[in-house]
N, CA, C and O of each residue as an XYZ file, in Angstrom:
976
protein
N       0.812     -1.184     -0.016
C       0.154      0.337     -0.098
C       0.674      1.394     -0.222
O       1.731      1.596      0.375
N       0.362      1.940     -0.663
C       1.508      3.486     -0.771
C       1.202      4.566      0.105
O      -0.026      4.531      0.190
N       1.427      5.071      0.481
C       2.183      6.188      1.906
C       0.971      7.241      0.800
O       0.937      7.678     -0.351
N      -0.107      7.248      2.369
C      -0.651      8.981      1.653
C      -0.310      9.769      1.537
O       0.619     10.077      2.283
N      -0.831     10.873      0.383
C       0.148     12.099      0.025
C       0.402     12.986      1.393
O       1.378     13.305      2.073
N      -1.377     13.258      1.420
C      -2.045     14.208      2.612
C      -1.818     14.267      4.139
O      -2.080     15.141      4.966
N      -1.263     13.088      4.237
C      -0.480     11.871      6.030
C       1.158     12.597      5.542
O       1.680     13.047      6.562
N       1.683     12.723      4.818
C       3.192     12.320      4.836
C       2.849     14.191      4.607
O       3.511     14.688      5.518
N       2.444     14.869      4.162
C       1.869     16.644      4.135
C       2.024     16.679      5.452
O       3.139     16.862      5.940
N       1.036     16.526      6.128
C       0.442     16.696      7.348
C       1.693     16.575      8.213
O       2.141     17.527      8.852
N       2.422     14.937      8.199
C       3.512     14.996      9.218
C       4.882     16.437      8.998
O       5.423     17.242      9.756
N       4.948     16.149      7.720
C       6.051     17.277      7.360
C       5.829     19.242      7.620
O       6.561     20.201      7.866
N       4.407     18.994      7.380
C       4.482     20.175      7.901
C       4.647     20.654      9.717
O       5.059     21.606     10.381
N       4.104     19.467      9.899
C       3.498     19.537     12.098
C       5.548     19.764     12.150
O       5.955     20.627     12.927
N       6.236     19.248     11.611
C       7.892     19.522     11.633
C       8.155     21.025     12.010
O       8.681     21.658     12.926
N       7.221     21.364     10.282
C       8.368     23.011     10.091
C       7.879     23.537     10.514
O       8.614     24.444     10.904
N       6.117     23.836     11.074
C       6.057     24.901     11.575
C       4.921     24.483     13.208
O       3.903     25.135     12.978
N       4.775     23.983     14.153
C       3.937     24.341     14.861
C       2.999     24.631     15.813
O       1.967     24.451     15.167
N       2.753     24.867     16.605
C       1.879     26.350     17.003
C       2.338     26.612     18.580
O       2.166     27.573     19.329
N       3.197     24.940     18.800
C       4.047     25.388     20.005
C       5.429     25.242     19.424
O       5.678     24.585     18.412
N       6.824     26.297     20.568
C       7.655     25.729     20.123
C       8.088     24.322     20.009
O       7.190     23.630     20.488
N       9.104     23.562     19.572
C       9.516     22.096     19.256
C      10.528     22.111     20.569
O      11.610     22.696     20.520
N       9.854     21.088     22.280
C      10.969     20.569     22.808
C      12.367     19.925     22.297
O      12.733     19.284     21.313
N      12.811     20.307     23.189
C      14.345     19.225     22.943
C      14.339     18.059     23.145
O      14.976     17.331     22.383
N      13.510     17.435     24.398
C      12.855     15.920     24.094
C      12.277     15.666     22.613
O      12.375     14.563     22.075
N      11.761     16.606     22.089
C      10.751     16.036     20.568
C      12.085     15.827     19.231
O      11.865     15.335     18.124
N      13.356     16.315     19.689
C      13.825     16.357     18.570
C      14.515     14.728     17.575
O      14.565     14.454     16.375
N      14.881     14.087     18.671
C      15.263     12.565     18.167
C      14.258     11.518     17.532
O      14.498     10.569     16.785
N      12.476     12.199     18.309
C      10.805     12.032     17.240
C      10.926     12.416     16.130
O      10.585     11.738     15.161
N      11.536     13.807     16.035
C      11.239     14.231     14.700
C      12.362     13.469     13.659
O      12.245     12.905     12.571
N      13.237     13.685     14.352
C      14.834     13.016     13.485
C      14.485     11.835     12.224
O      14.826     11.670     11.052
N      13.129     10.772     13.752
C      12.795      9.528     13.072
C      12.272      9.445     12.615
O      12.204      8.432     11.919
N      10.907     10.955     12.512
C      10.147     10.657     11.592
C      10.139     11.482     10.120
O       9.426     11.243      9.145
N      11.608     12.987     10.345
C      12.031     12.938      9.145
C      12.831     11.383      7.930
O      12.777     11.168      6.719
N      13.293     10.865      8.766
C      14.347      9.535      8.445
C      13.383      8.663      7.663
O      13.740      8.408      6.514
N      12.147      8.124      8.101
C      10.672      7.682      7.774
C      10.523      7.876      6.391
O      10.905      7.196      5.439
N       9.821      9.056      6.463
C       9.751     10.255      5.102
C      10.276     10.124      3.837
O       9.806     10.007      2.705
N      12.203     10.214      4.692
C      12.765     10.028      3.189
C      12.457      8.610      2.980
O      11.465      8.609      2.250
N      12.714      7.686      3.181
C      12.431      6.609      3.072
C      11.338      5.491      2.360
O      11.418      4.387      1.822
N       9.674      7.038      2.890
C       8.824      6.451      2.066
C       9.048      7.356      0.796
O       8.429      7.014     -0.212
N       9.770      8.350      0.727
C       9.423      8.508     -0.632
C      10.712      8.319     -1.280
O      11.009      8.979     -2.275
N      11.386      7.573     -0.843
C      12.949      7.219     -2.126
C      11.892      5.774     -2.370
O      11.982      5.283     -3.495
N      11.016      5.157     -1.492
C      10.430      4.305     -1.916
C       9.147      4.406     -2.952
O       8.590      3.412     -3.418
N       8.817      5.604     -3.200
C       7.566      5.775     -3.100
C       7.990      7.395     -4.069
O       8.033      8.571     -3.709
N       8.168      6.916     -4.997
C       9.345      8.315     -5.322
C       7.582      9.404     -6.762
O       7.649     10.462     -7.387
N       6.564      8.511     -6.652
C       5.709      9.447     -7.455
C       4.686     10.287     -6.833
O       3.705     10.945     -7.177
N       5.589      9.864     -5.348
C       4.884     11.072     -4.707
C       5.568     12.007     -4.360
O       5.031     12.574     -3.409
N       6.405     12.419     -4.625
C       7.616     13.279     -4.576
C       7.046     15.007     -5.262
O       6.844     15.959     -4.508
N       6.932     15.056     -6.280
C       6.477     16.621     -6.919
C       5.240     16.547     -5.971
O       5.427     17.159     -4.920
N       3.699     15.786     -6.116
C       2.720     16.276     -5.192
C       3.248     16.994     -4.055
O       3.197     18.216     -4.195
N       3.825     16.507     -2.782
C       3.975     16.882     -1.904
C       4.746     17.841     -1.889
O       4.661     18.753     -1.066
N       5.608     17.772     -2.799
C       6.565     18.976     -2.928
C       5.750     20.314     -3.407
O       6.244     21.436     -3.293
N       4.651     20.113     -3.869
C       3.495     21.406     -4.157
C       3.427     21.990     -3.483
O       3.806     23.113     -3.152
N       2.534     20.732     -2.963
C       1.822     21.121     -1.166
C       2.485     21.678     -0.300
O       1.957     22.469      0.481
N       3.803     21.375     -0.259
C       4.960     22.079      0.718
C       5.247     23.906      0.494
O       5.353     24.855      1.271
N       5.297     23.721     -1.111
C       5.359     24.714     -1.364
C       4.181     26.103     -1.219
O       4.396     27.315     -1.196
N       3.275     25.552     -1.162
C       1.591     26.335     -0.862
C       2.025     26.541      0.084
O       2.759     27.526      0.170
N       1.737     25.571      1.446
C       1.874     25.257      2.636
C       2.761     26.855      3.026
O       2.075     27.877      3.006
N       4.097     26.955      3.324
C       5.513     28.075      3.286
C       4.653     29.027      3.156
O       4.195     29.664      4.105
N       4.307     29.233      1.735
C       3.344     30.732      0.617
C       2.720     31.090      1.591
O       2.849     32.233      2.029
N       1.455     29.696      2.455
C       0.656     30.130      3.149
C       0.990     30.772      4.352
O       0.522     31.869      4.659
N       1.727     30.182      5.002
C       2.843     30.799      6.380
C       3.361     31.885      5.943
O       3.351     32.730      6.839
N       3.891     32.331      4.814
C       5.011     33.741      5.083
C       3.956     34.816      4.458
O       4.352     35.970      4.301
N       2.212     34.358      3.987
C       1.575     35.023      4.566
C       1.177     35.670      5.099
O       0.997     36.876      4.928
N       0.756     34.475      6.514
C       0.353     34.546      7.506
C       1.214     35.723      7.933
O       0.512     36.717      8.118
N       2.418     35.919      8.135
C       3.785     35.773      8.986
C       3.836     38.046      8.448
O       3.698     39.163      8.947
N       4.003     37.643      7.717
C       3.472     39.104      6.664
C       2.346     40.649      7.309
O       2.481     41.844      7.572
N       0.923     39.230      7.292
C      -0.613     40.436      7.635
C      -0.066     39.992      9.107
O      -0.104     40.933      9.900
N       0.339     39.007      9.548
C       0.936     39.625     11.329
C       1.286     40.749     11.506
O       0.605     41.531     12.169
N       2.361     41.056     10.983
C       3.528     41.913     10.978
C       2.636     43.365     10.276
O       2.446     44.454     10.817
N       2.281     42.976      9.138
C       1.066     44.698      9.149
C       0.012     44.985     10.086
O      -0.420     46.112     10.329
N      -0.443     43.721     10.687
C      -2.063     44.761     11.571
C      -1.121     44.795     12.762
O      -1.470     45.786     13.402
N       0.113     44.088     13.512
C       0.532     43.970     14.739
C       0.432     45.223     15.593
O       0.132     44.836     16.722
N       0.509     46.134     15.581
C       0.339     47.072     16.176
C      -1.882     47.707     16.319
O      -2.507     48.239     17.236
N      -2.079     47.488     15.653
C      -3.501     47.263     15.462
C      -4.175     46.037     16.436
O      -5.123     46.142     17.215
N      -3.527     45.093     16.183
C      -3.783     43.902     17.078
C      -3.432     44.461     18.251
O      -4.415     44.659     18.966
N      -2.351     44.808     18.747
C      -2.096     44.441     20.588
C      -1.411     45.952     20.783
O      -0.787     46.261     21.798
N      -1.612     46.778     19.728
C      -1.609     47.940     20.570
C      -2.444     49.045     20.315
O      -2.120     50.175     19.949
N      -3.607     48.561     20.562
C      -5.026     49.475     20.134
C      -5.417     49.377     21.241
O      -4.873     48.411     21.777
N      -6.210     49.967     21.998
C      -6.980     50.906     23.087
C      -8.254     50.735     22.353
O      -9.175     50.580     23.155
N      -8.719     50.700     20.867
C      -9.935     50.282     21.062
C     -10.250     49.102     21.137
O     -11.258     49.085     21.843
N     -10.022     48.181     20.862
C      -9.921     46.494     20.972
C     -10.280     46.569     22.299
O      -9.615     47.200     23.120
N     -11.417     45.891     22.597
C     -11.713     45.560     24.355
C     -10.669     44.061     24.767
O     -10.331     43.192     23.964
N     -10.478     44.097     25.591
C      -9.513     43.483     26.631
C      -9.615     42.518     27.739
O     -10.818     42.627     27.977
N      -9.336     41.967     28.269
C      -9.289     41.793     29.375
C      -8.433     40.833     30.263
O      -8.306     39.708     29.780
N      -7.895     41.023     31.318
C      -6.956     39.441     31.965
C      -6.078     41.111     32.356
O      -6.437     42.177     32.856
N      -4.557     40.457     31.693
C      -3.546     40.905     32.985
C      -3.345     42.665     31.647
O      -3.850     42.878     30.545
N      -2.314     43.584     32.591
C      -2.189     44.620     31.939
C      -0.780     44.362     31.316
O      -0.555     44.969     30.268
N      -0.107     43.804     31.655
C       1.289     43.959     31.219
C       1.741     41.971     30.949
O       2.744     41.392     31.366
N       0.451     41.317     30.040
C       1.231     40.127     30.374
C       2.184     39.439     29.728
O       2.693     39.904     28.709
N       2.535     38.286     30.218
C       3.053     37.379     29.547
C       2.993     36.492     28.263
O       3.906     36.086     27.543
N       2.170     36.384     28.221
C       1.195     35.105     27.192
C      -0.118     36.430     26.368
O      -0.343     37.209     27.294
N      -0.831     36.828     25.303
C      -1.670     37.819     25.044
C      -2.380     36.741     23.652
O      -1.930     36.311     22.590
N      -3.645     36.641     24.353
C      -4.925     34.923     23.613
C      -4.871     36.730     22.944
O      -4.536     37.759     23.530
N      -5.438     36.477     21.254
C      -6.441     37.254     20.636
C      -7.713     36.430     20.552
O      -7.389     35.255     20.729
N      -9.058     36.542     20.352
C      -9.986     35.774     20.043
C     -10.734     36.570     18.720
O     -11.317     37.645     18.855
N     -10.621     35.923     17.558
C     -11.363     36.826     16.838
C     -12.818     35.840     17.078
O     -13.026     34.631     17.175
N     -13.547     36.906     17.106
C     -15.114     35.563     17.956
C     -16.218     37.185     17.246
O     -15.828     38.219     16.703
N     -17.607     36.710     17.593
C     -18.637     36.870     17.435
C     -19.542     37.191     17.948
O     -20.174     36.215     17.544
N     -20.413     37.831     18.652
C     -21.214     38.331     19.646
C     -22.573     37.309     19.287
O     -23.382     36.940     20.139
N     -22.620     36.965     17.894
C     -23.822     36.176     17.396
C     -23.442     35.273     16.937
O     -24.028     35.058     15.876
N     -22.368     34.211     17.281
C     -21.609     33.110     16.727
C     -21.554     31.866     18.005
O     -20.832     32.012     18.991
N     -22.424     30.661     17.805
C     -23.085     29.883     19.087
C     -21.009     28.944     19.707
O     -20.614     28.276     20.663
N     -20.584     29.336     18.835
C     -18.921     28.433     19.246
C     -18.074     29.568     19.587
O     -17.020     29.417     20.206
N     -18.578     30.882     19.137
C     -17.649     31.744     20.339
C     -18.043     32.024     21.470
O     -17.273     32.508     22.299
N     -19.688     31.706     21.808
C     -20.184     31.833     23.171
C     -19.410     30.871     23.701
O     -18.678     30.904     24.690
N     -19.639     30.048     22.969
C     -19.108     27.940     23.778
C     -17.395     28.490     24.539
O     -17.137     28.268     25.722
N     -16.221     29.338     23.405
C     -15.160     29.335     23.845
C     -15.458     30.588     24.439
O     -14.450     30.479     25.136
N     -16.068     32.011     24.907
C     -15.522     33.080     26.178
C     -15.831     32.259     27.327
O     -16.142     33.110     28.160
N     -15.937     31.138     27.884
C     -16.202     31.326     29.382
C     -14.584     30.214     29.305
O     -14.296     29.784     30.421
N     -13.803     29.856     28.399
C     -13.235     28.922     28.068
C     -11.991     29.992     28.145
O     -11.217     29.361     28.865
N     -11.512     30.887     27.924
C     -10.611     31.941     28.473
C     -10.543     32.824     29.230
O      -9.561     33.427     29.662
N     -12.226     32.999     29.535
C     -12.600     33.466     30.510
C     -11.648     33.211     32.168
O     -11.421     34.056     33.034
N     -11.137     31.286     32.130
C     -11.643     31.128     32.856
C      -9.780     30.906     33.015
O      -9.109     31.038     34.039
N      -9.264     30.499     31.474
C      -7.258     30.648     31.301
C      -6.824     32.253     32.049
O      -5.875     32.591     32.756
N      -7.909     32.933     31.553
C      -7.349     34.539     31.844
C      -7.324     34.679     33.799
O      -6.556     35.268     34.559
N      -8.460     33.894     34.018
C      -7.953     34.239     35.780
C      -7.382     33.032     36.638
O      -7.104     32.994     37.837
N      -7.333     32.486     36.086
C      -6.055     30.988     36.861
C      -5.047     31.760     36.205
O      -4.069     31.274     36.773
N      -4.457     32.827     35.223
C      -3.197     33.876     35.205
C      -3.303     34.934     35.340
O      -2.903     35.590     34.378
N      -4.004     35.929     36.818
C      -4.559     36.861     36.276
C      -3.810     37.737     35.641
O      -4.344     38.619     34.968
N      -1.665     37.575     35.821
C      -0.777     38.291     36.036
C       0.079     37.973     35.262
O       1.258     38.322     35.316
N      -0.786     36.780     33.887
C       0.617     36.704     33.163
C      -0.672     36.282     30.825
O      -0.542     36.293     29.601
N      -1.813     35.984     32.182
C      -2.388     36.245     30.401
C      -3.359     37.380     30.334
O      -4.124     37.647     31.260
N      -3.308     37.971     29.319
C      -4.070     39.203     28.534
C      -5.267     37.988     27.544
O      -4.802     36.869     27.327
N      -6.583     38.262     27.065
C      -7.163     38.194     26.232
C      -7.405     39.636     25.530
O      -7.280     40.657     26.205
N      -7.708     39.686     24.339
C      -8.076     40.434     22.944
C      -8.976     40.249     22.472
O      -8.990     39.248     21.755
N     -10.409     41.170     22.585
C     -11.395     40.669     21.910
C     -11.671     41.274     20.444
O     -11.815     42.494     20.523
N     -11.794     40.761     19.065
C     -11.525     41.187     18.293
C     -12.813     40.190     17.523
O     -13.078     39.005     17.317
N     -13.514     41.910     17.213
C     -15.532     41.047     16.734
C     -15.083     41.572     15.719
O     -14.492     42.626     15.488
N     -15.454     40.649     15.073
C     -15.971     40.411     13.316
C     -18.000     40.049     13.518
O     -18.275     39.138     14.298
N     -18.754     40.508     13.076
C     -19.997     40.327     13.278
C     -20.199     39.715     12.175
O     -20.425     40.539     11.288
N     -20.223     38.705     11.824
C     -20.168     38.138     11.489
C     -22.160     37.548     10.183
O     -22.772     37.241      9.160
N     -22.041     37.802     11.331
C     -23.799     36.917     11.929
C     -24.507     37.858     11.172
O     -25.300     37.415     10.342
N     -24.288     39.912     11.377
C     -24.516     40.613     11.710
C     -24.308     42.079     10.639
O     -24.948     43.109     10.431
N     -22.817     41.364     10.059
C     -22.898     42.455      8.650
C     -23.255     43.272      8.770
O     -22.864     44.380      9.137
N     -24.941     42.421      8.164
C     -25.417     43.238      7.488
C     -26.202     44.853      7.592
O     -26.547     45.581      6.661
N     -26.382     45.186      9.800
C     -26.568     45.490     10.350
C     -25.808     46.508     11.116
O     -25.077     46.228     12.066
N     -26.069     48.009     10.542
C     -25.250     49.162     11.302
C     -25.439     49.616     12.506
O     -25.056     50.736     12.844
N     -26.150     48.664     13.417
C     -26.373     48.951     14.972
C     -25.910     47.451     15.013
O     -26.650     46.682     14.399
N     -24.931     46.960     15.563
C     -25.268     45.454     15.819
C     -24.921     44.633     17.029
O     -25.876     44.907     17.756
N     -24.221     43.861     17.661
C     -24.065     43.996     18.473
C     -22.481     43.732     19.315
O     -22.018     43.353     20.391
N     -22.039     44.288     17.821
C     -20.674     44.424     17.859
C     -19.936     45.948     18.163
O     -18.900     46.236     18.762
N     -21.032     46.831     17.421
C     -20.966     47.759     17.461
C     -21.521     48.416     18.527
O     -22.082     49.438     18.134
N     -21.596     48.267     19.653
C     -22.594     48.257     20.301
C     -21.841     47.712     21.957
O     -22.157     48.208     23.039
N     -20.784     46.568     21.755
C     -19.565     46.428     22.768
C     -18.609     47.325     22.590
O     -18.058     47.943     23.501
N     -18.403     47.418     21.554
C     -17.027     48.802     21.179
C     -17.750     50.208     21.384
O     -16.952     51.121     21.593
N     -19.048     50.561     21.368
C     -18.977     51.558     22.084
C     -18.961     51.806     23.823
O     -18.314     52.691     24.382
N     -19.946     50.671     24.586
C     -19.458     50.426     25.732
C     -17.793     50.301     25.858
O     -17.451     51.380     26.341
N     -16.317     49.284     25.594
C     -15.871     49.974     26.301
C     -14.603     50.710     26.009
O     -13.405     50.541     26.234
N     -15.772     52.086     25.091
C     -14.550     53.094     25.469
C     -15.558     54.624     25.494
O     -15.221     55.700     24.998
N     -16.457     54.414     26.000
C     -17.580     54.995     26.923
C     -17.326     55.008     28.217
O     -16.915     55.875     28.988
N     -17.739     53.551     28.362
C     -17.885     53.226     29.712
C     -17.306     51.611     30.422
O     -18.092     50.797     30.908
N     -15.859     51.408     30.347
C     -15.454     50.309     30.304
C     -15.465     49.558     31.181
O     -15.218     48.354     31.250
N     -15.975     50.816     32.390
C     -16.335     49.449     33.212
C     -17.507     48.783     33.562
O     -17.565     48.090     34.578
N     -18.661     48.974     32.626
C     -19.809     48.083     32.418
C     -19.274     46.833     30.771
O     -20.051     45.953     30.401
N     -18.523     46.960     30.389
C     -17.908     46.108     29.359
C     -18.317     44.450     29.989
O     -19.083     43.553     29.641
N     -17.477     44.631     30.926
C     -17.420     43.139     31.605
C     -18.913     42.349     31.780
O     -19.195     41.198     31.445
N     -19.481     43.029     32.206
C     -21.338     42.968     32.749
C     -21.710     42.184     31.298
O     -21.823     40.968     31.148
N     -21.880     43.337     30.176
C     -22.901     43.733     28.897
C     -22.101     42.777     28.125
O     -22.804     42.778     27.114
N     -20.869     41.724     27.776
C     -20.134     40.838     27.318
C     -20.440     39.973     27.930
O     -20.388     38.927     27.283
N     -20.766     39.857     28.949
C     -21.287     38.384     30.088
C     -22.526     38.172     29.516
O     -22.801     37.068     29.045
N     -23.631     39.468     29.492
C     -24.698     39.166     29.064
C     -24.951     38.949     27.443
O     -25.792     38.166     27.001
N     -24.441     39.432     26.966
C     -24.566     39.605     25.648
C     -23.890     37.936     24.957
O     -24.214     37.363     23.916
N     -22.945     37.556     25.943
C     -22.072     36.069     25.560
C     -23.362     35.148     26.079
O     -23.323     34.124     25.397
N     -24.619     35.077     27.107
C     -25.506     34.120     27.338
C     -26.601     34.455     26.503
O     -27.406     33.554     26.268
N     -26.722     35.174     26.187
C     -28.369     35.006     25.139
C     -27.743     33.902     23.929
O     -26.783     34.130     23.193
N     -28.779     32.368     23.971
C     -28.147     31.834     22.656
C     -29.039     32.412     21.360
O     -29.998     33.183     21.331
N     -28.490     31.882     20.561
C     -29.065     32.587     19.588
C     -27.766     34.342     18.750
O     -26.620     34.777     18.861
N     -29.094     34.658     17.996
C     -28.104     35.990     16.837
C     -28.561     36.737     18.003
O     -29.371     36.598     18.920
N     -28.009     37.283     17.736
C     -28.609     39.364     18.524
C     -29.773     40.158     17.384
O     -29.876     40.199     16.158
N     -30.424     40.645     18.368
C     -31.435     41.938     17.333
C     -31.316     43.069     17.541
O     -30.208     43.099     18.076
N     -31.746     44.285     17.496
C     -32.303     45.117     18.029
C     -32.273     45.229     19.280
O     -31.698     45.887     20.147
N     -33.288     44.154     19.139
C     -34.371     43.922     20.683
C     -33.429     43.251     21.933
O     -33.229     43.794     23.020
N     -32.966     42.084     21.546
C     -31.934     41.297     22.152
C     -30.822     42.327     22.607
O     -30.460     42.188     23.775
N     -30.260     43.272     21.925
C     -29.125     44.164     22.347
C     -30.153     45.221     22.774
O     -29.344     46.107     23.051
N     -31.314     45.752     23.020
C     -31.713     46.318     23.551
C     -31.811     46.164     25.232
O     -31.762     47.148     25.971
N     -31.976     44.579     25.793
C     -32.623     44.519     26.941
C     -31.217     43.784     27.359
O     -31.190     43.262     28.474
N     -30.612     43.747     26.932
C     -28.967     43.738     27.478
C     -28.438     45.268     28.147
O     -28.100     45.359     29.327
N     -28.432     46.016     27.537
C     -28.580     47.887     27.169
C     -29.772     48.171     28.808
O     -29.279     48.647     29.831
N     -30.890     47.883     28.755
C     -31.055     48.335     29.645
C     -30.553     47.680     30.988
O     -30.419     48.366     32.001
N     -30.245     46.155     30.959
C     -29.741     45.890     31.905
C     -28.798     46.357     32.986
O     -28.991     46.293     34.200
N     -27.124     47.124     31.976
C     -26.269     47.134     32.465
C     -26.667     49.260     32.514
O     -25.899     50.026     33.096
N     -27.562     49.598     32.006
C     -27.706     50.975     32.304
C     -26.922     51.146     30.962
O     -25.753     50.920     31.274
N     -26.956     51.340     30.053
C     -26.350     51.585     29.246
C     -26.744     51.656     27.411
O     -26.172     51.024     26.524
N     -27.787     52.549     27.279
C     -28.490     52.737     26.035
C     -28.356     53.086     25.414
O     -28.789     52.800     24.297
N     -27.332     54.350     25.858
C     -26.712     55.697     25.344
C     -25.953     55.554     24.355
O     -25.670     56.457     23.567
N     -25.197     53.377     24.259
C     -24.195     53.485     23.338
C     -24.818     52.254     22.485
O     -23.995     51.380     22.212
N     -26.258     52.029     21.978
C     -26.932     51.213     21.606
C     -26.985     52.012     20.475
O     -28.161     52.371     20.417
N     -26.463     52.428     19.672
C     -26.316     53.455     18.556
C     -25.350     53.463     17.370
O     -24.131     53.472     17.544
N     -25.883     53.458     16.239
C     -24.646     53.694     14.826
C     -23.557     54.903     14.307
O     -23.557     55.806     13.470
N     -22.465     54.247     15.518
C     -21.215     55.295     15.874
C     -20.276     55.105     14.260
O     -19.808     54.075     13.775
N     -20.262     55.843     13.983
C     -19.087     56.002     12.200
C     -17.901     55.098     12.970
O     -17.419     54.327     12.140
N     -17.323     54.954     14.184
C     -16.156     55.228     14.914
C     -15.960     53.119     14.466
O     -15.328     52.458     13.643
N     -16.913     52.836     15.580
C     -16.838     51.546     15.533
C     -16.962     50.592     14.245
O     -16.429     49.590     13.767
N     -18.319     51.808     13.886
C     -18.350     50.729     11.931
C     -17.001     50.798     11.165
O     -16.795     49.776     10.511
N     -15.898     51.870     11.066
C     -14.800     50.705     11.346
C     -13.386     50.247     11.667
O     -12.326     49.927     11.130
N     -14.080     50.424     13.064
C     -13.041     48.863     13.598
C     -13.814     47.947     12.998
O     -13.151     47.096     12.406
N     -14.969     47.813     12.935
C     -15.619     45.662     12.557
C     -15.483     46.009     10.939
O     -15.847     44.936     10.458
N     -15.148     46.948      9.723
C     -14.615     46.608      8.974
C     -13.493     46.493      8.979
O     -12.886     45.702      8.257
N     -12.709     47.663     10.226
C     -11.234     47.061      9.481
C     -10.192     45.882     10.550
O      -8.989     45.639     10.461
N     -11.547     45.170     11.816
C     -11.412     43.589     11.877
C     -12.040     42.582     10.623
O     -11.509     41.471     10.614
N     -12.825     42.747      9.830
C     -13.315     42.164      8.795
C     -12.301     42.060      7.382
O     -12.194     41.212      6.496
N     -11.720     43.191      7.621
C     -10.355     43.374      6.030
C      -9.493     42.364      6.998
O      -9.227     41.298      6.442
N      -8.928     42.519      8.559
C      -8.069     42.018      8.482
C      -8.349     39.967      8.841
O      -7.569     39.034      8.649
N      -9.722     39.977      9.379
C     -10.224     38.781      9.076
C     -10.246     38.119      7.877
O     -10.605     36.942      7.905
N      -9.967     38.574      6.918
C      -9.839     37.659      5.572
C      -8.053     38.188      4.953
O      -7.438     37.807      3.957
N      -7.722     39.032      5.873
C      -6.435     38.664      5.108
C      -5.695     38.012      5.994
O      -4.540     37.700      5.701
N      -6.080     37.793      6.859
C      -4.892     36.096      7.786
C      -5.739     34.865      7.106
O      -5.510     33.660      7.008
N      -6.709     35.618      6.722
C      -7.112     33.440      5.766
C      -8.318     33.094      7.074
O      -8.873     32.266      6.351
N      -8.735     33.068      7.711
C      -9.728     33.083      8.661
C     -10.819     32.982      7.683
O     -11.428     33.758      6.947
N     -10.840     31.199      8.072
C     -12.176     30.897      7.808
C     -14.089     31.110      8.436
O     -15.098     30.996      7.739
N     -14.029     31.351      9.546
C     -15.473     31.606     10.230
C     -14.505     31.520     11.804
O     -13.452     31.014     12.193
N     -15.289     32.109     12.190
C     -15.477     32.679     13.950
C     -15.929     31.127     14.453
O     -16.979     30.653     14.021
N     -15.055     30.346     15.415
C     -14.338     31.785     16.328
C     -12.997     31.384     15.879
O     -13.060     30.503     15.021
N     -11.779     31.755     16.189
C     -10.459     31.848     16.299
C      -9.797     32.229     16.876
O     -10.096     33.371     17.222
N      -8.394     31.675     17.472
C      -8.174     31.878     18.691
C      -5.904     31.929     17.760
O      -5.210     31.034     17.277
N      -5.631     33.602     18.009
C      -5.069     33.387     17.808
C      -3.231     33.708     18.408
O      -2.869     34.882     18.336
N      -2.416     32.887     18.840
C      -1.877     32.936     20.135
C      -0.197     32.373     19.133
O      -0.026     31.451     18.336
N       0.928     33.620     19.767
C       2.185     32.931     19.305
C       3.017     33.289     18.420
O       4.239     33.422     18.470
N       2.020     33.487     17.320
C       1.869     34.116     15.891
C       1.192     32.932     14.887
O       1.643     32.706     13.765
N      -0.026     32.173     15.501
C      -0.540     31.085     14.354
C      -1.439     31.037     15.175
O      -1.510     30.949     16.401
N      -2.630     31.157     13.742
C      -4.101     31.270     13.945
C      -4.796     29.480     14.612
O      -4.605     28.549     13.829
N      -5.325     29.231     15.588
C      -6.211     27.882     15.492
C      -7.760     28.076     15.605
O      -8.470     28.482     16.524
N      -7.940     27.778     14.741
C      -9.318     27.874     14.187
C     -10.072     26.790     14.765
O      -9.862     25.612     15.056
N     -11.404     27.938     14.852
C     -12.560     26.634     16.303
C     -12.813     26.845     17.244
O     -12.343     27.951     17.513
N     -13.419     26.377     18.188
C     -13.619     26.448     19.525
C     -12.452     24.855     19.903
O     -12.403     23.728     19.410
N     -11.888     25.365     20.702
C     -11.006     24.678     21.762
C     -11.531     24.912     22.959
O     -11.907     25.903     23.585
N     -11.422     22.882     23.261
C     -12.258     23.030     25.000
C     -11.097     23.243     25.611
O     -10.025     23.271     25.008
N     -11.251     23.434     27.058
C      -9.934     23.886     28.380
C      -9.168     22.804     27.851
O      -8.037     23.044     27.429
N      -9.540     21.871     27.824
C      -8.723     20.167     28.202
C      -7.504     20.204     26.756
O      -6.404     19.716     26.499
N      -8.498     21.085     26.101
C      -7.074     21.530     25.265
C      -6.219     22.229     25.148
O      -5.038     21.882     25.154
N      -6.790     23.803     24.966
C      -6.103     24.884     25.403
C      -4.984     24.913     26.374
O      -3.790     25.157     26.207
N      -5.745     24.566     27.552
C      -5.142     24.958     28.469
C      -3.735     24.614     28.538
O      -2.883     25.366     29.010
N      -3.460     23.211     27.953
C      -1.442     23.180     27.543
C      -0.752     23.235     26.955
O       0.332     22.660     27.057
N      -1.195     24.125     25.897
C      -0.785     24.908     25.113
C      -0.818     25.621     25.953
O       0.376     25.552     26.245
N      -1.419     26.651     26.992
C      -0.943     28.140     27.663
C       0.086     27.794     27.938
O       1.137     28.302     27.550
N      -0.082     26.552     28.900
C       0.556     26.335     29.882
C       1.776     26.553     29.755
O       2.570     27.239     30.398
N       1.908     25.581     28.413
C       3.349     25.475     27.914
C       4.320     26.549     26.567
O       5.360     26.330     25.945
N       3.412     27.633     26.577
C       4.090     28.739     25.932
C       4.351     29.445     27.489
O       5.505     29.814     27.703
N       3.288     29.657     28.630
C       4.174     30.969     29.676
C       5.227     29.776     29.796
O       6.268     30.205     29.298
N       5.430     28.360     30.275
C       7.133     27.912     30.770
C       7.738     28.480     30.037
O       8.348     29.420     30.548
N       7.928     28.299     28.588
C       8.659     28.646     27.631
C       9.082     30.360     28.134
O      10.212     30.685     28.499
N       8.133     31.112     28.064
C       8.154     32.741     28.166
C       8.843     32.729     29.881
O       9.561     33.725     29.968
N       8.843     32.323     30.569
C       9.849     32.235     31.426
C      11.277     32.787     31.250
O      12.114     32.628     32.138
């Protein structure tokens, strides 16, 4: 049976670009994998061309991502307009590309809050709102949250929690319900500045090649989709250990 090209590619790619830095104790294992790949390719030369082309594409995508992260670095990490919670001077920053009307985003939010609370002096979480499900509405959950963050940051955490707790897609009625409960109705408005932020967030979202929400940006790598605490926390712990 011939080796699966996609499987070979995924193994090689994992060796080249891991979302976490490779530890020294993994070096021997990686060398063994590379030796095995060499043997498989030598025995099956027909795999070389498709694998090579796939790797070229993968490397190109990785280089593009690096360029886009450099382009948007200050917009993401040094932008007071982007809401955040956790440490002000963190060892590690987690960026959540999120949508307050997205069910999986709502599920991820408490995971990120738990991790931030467990590392109050080490972890910062930045929320980049990409209102995909409300993009046609000029007054939406994202613009409301951004308005609250700017005008009444002390209310942001409560507003965010209530917005996340509501199942389904937000509309003006559900937004007003949260606004009334938090005495923040003045921020339910069509604000050009907030619209510009969500528009740029969306452009960045596309430039990074992200396909949907949620997505997490950690240590220069994008992790798509919902990640449960049991999988995300060990990654965070390893990155924090490397940051010591």
